[in-house]
BASE-11821 format. One record per residue (C-alpha): residue number from 1; chain; x, y, z. Coordinates in steps of 0.1 Angstrom, whole numbers, plus 2048, in hexadecimal, padded with zeros to 3 digits. Example, Ala and Ser with C-alpha at 12.3 -4.5 7.8 and 13.67 -1.06 7.14 Angstrom:
SITE   migu   miza    px    py    pz
SITE      1      A   87B   7D3   84E
SITE      2      A   889   7F5   847
This chain:
SITE   migu   miza    px    py    pz
SITE      1      A   B16   5F4   E8F
SITE      2      A   B1D   5D7   E77
SITE      3      A   B1E   5EE   E58
SITE      4      A   B3B   603   E64
SITE      5      A   B55   5E6   E62
SITE      6      A   B45   5DC   E41
SITE      7      A   B49   5FF   E32
SITE      8      A   B6D   601   E40
SITE      9      A   B74   5DF   E30
SITE     10      A   B66   5EB   E0E
SITE     11      A   B7B   60A   E0E
SITE     12      A   B9A   5F8   E18
SITE     13      A   B93   5DD   DFD
SITE     14      A   B8F   5F8   DE3
SITE     15      A   BB1   607   DED
SITE     16      A   BC2   5E5   DEC
SITE     17      A   BB4   5DD   DCA
SITE     18      A   BBF   5FF   DBD
SITE     19      A   BE2   5F8   DCA
SITE     20      A   BE2   5D7   DB8
SITE     21      A   BD7   5E8   D98
SITE     22      A   BF2   602   D9B
SITE     23      A   C0C   5E6   DA1
SITE     24      A   BFF   5D3   D83
SITE     25      A   C02   5F1   D6D
SITE     26      A   C26   5F6   D78
SITE     27      A   C2E   5D2   D70
SITE     28      A   C1E   5D4   D4E
SITE     29      A   C31   5F3   D45
SITE     30      A   C18   610   D47
SITE     31      A   C25   61D   D68
SITE     32      A   C15   63F   D66
SITE     33      A   BFB   635   D80
SITE     34      A   C15   62B   D9A
SITE     35      A   C19   640   DBA
SITE     36      A   C39   645   DCD
SITE     37      A   C3E   628   DE5
SITE     38      A   C25   610   DD4
SITE     39      A   C41   5F7   DCC
SITE     40      A   C4F   5F7   DF0
SITE     41      A   C4F   5D5   E00
SITE     42      A   C3E   5E2   E1F
SITE     43      A   C21   5F1   E0C
SITE     44      A   C1C   5D1   DF8
SITE     45      A   C1D   5BD   E18
SITE     46      A   C04   5D5   E28
SITE     47      A   BED   5D1   E0A
SITE     48      A   BED   5AB   E0D
SITE     49      A   BE7   5AB   E32
SITE     50      A   BCC   5C6   E31
SITE     51      A   BBC   5B5   E13
SITE     52      A   BB9   594   E24
SITE     53      A   BAC   5A3   E44
SITE     54      A   B93   5B8   E30
SITE     55      A   B85   59A   E1E
SITE     56      A   B82   587   E3E
SITE     57      A   B70   5A4   E4F
SITE     58      A   B59   5A9   E32
SITE     59      A   B51   584   E33
SITE     60      A   B46   587   E57
SITE     61      A   B32   5A7   E4F
SITE     62      A   B1F   595   E33
SITE     63      A   B1A   576   E49
SITE     64      A   B0D   58B   E66
SITE     65      A   AF5   59E   E50
SITE     66      A   AE9   57D   E42
SITE     67      A   AE3   56E   E64
SITE     68      A   AD2   58C   E72
SITE     69      A   ABB   594   E55
SITE     70      A   AB6   575   E3F
SITE     71      A   ABD   555   E52
SITE     72      A   AA4   546   E6A
SITE     73      A   ABE   53A   E83
SITE     74      A   AC3   53D   EA8
SITE     75      A   AE2   53D   EBC
SITE     76      A   AFF   555   EC0
SITE     77      A   B02   572   EA8
SITE     78      A   B22   574   E94
SITE     79      A   B23   59A   E98
SITE     80      A   B3E   598   EB3
SITE     81      A   B56   58C   E98
SITE     82      A   B4E   5AA   E82
SITE     83      A   B55   5C2   E9F
SITE     84      A   B76   5B1   EA8
SITE     85      A   B83   5AF   E85
SITE     86      A   B76   5D1   E7D
SITE     87      A   B8A   5E0   E9A
SITE     88      A   BA9   5CD   E90
SITE     89      A   BA5   5D9   E6C
SITE     90      A   B9F   5FD   E78
SITE     91      A   BBE   5FC   E8E
SITE     92      A   BD4   5EE   E72
SITE     93      A   BC7   608   E59
SITE     94      A   BD1   624   E72
SITE     95      A   BF3   614   E78
SITE     96      A   BF8   611   E52
SITE     97      A   BEF   636   E4D
SITE     98      A   C08   641   E67
SITE     99      A   C23   62A   E5B
SITE    100      A   C21   636   E37
SITE    101      A   C1F   65A   E42
SITE    102      A   C41   654   E54
SITE    103      A   C50   63E   E38
SITE    104      A   C3F   647   E17
SITE    105      A   C58   634   E03
SITE    106      A   C5C   618   E1D
SITE    107      A   C74   615   E3A
SITE    108      A   C8F   605   E24
SITE    109      A   C92   623   E0E
SITE    110      A   C9A   639   E2C
SITE    111      A   CB5   621   E36
SITE    112      A   CC3   622   E13
SITE    113      A   CC4   648   E15
SITE    114      A   CD8   647   E35
SITE    115      A   CF2   630   E25
SITE    116      A   CF4   645   E05
SITE    117      A   CFD   665   E18
């Protein structure tokens, strides 16, 4: 139960790091790795938000695994935090997927297209 949010966090973190590498290659001049919409403000903002939440969720996963398997402590298990932040992360990943299916280049590009016509 605890590993599912951890695996989701790892997969989202890999995607966020890959997006950062593609942005870095675009800035440095070798923009052949860039995908359409990578430089949209909404996609960059989504990467920052999801990256922060991913690191936080992964932190709680590691802390929970430590408490359950390595530490000789009593008290309340931190696994509730993993479940809460894992659900929030899963919901945001679904919202991001739907949003970028509707607006692959970002919503501002669609507004620009309306004004150009």
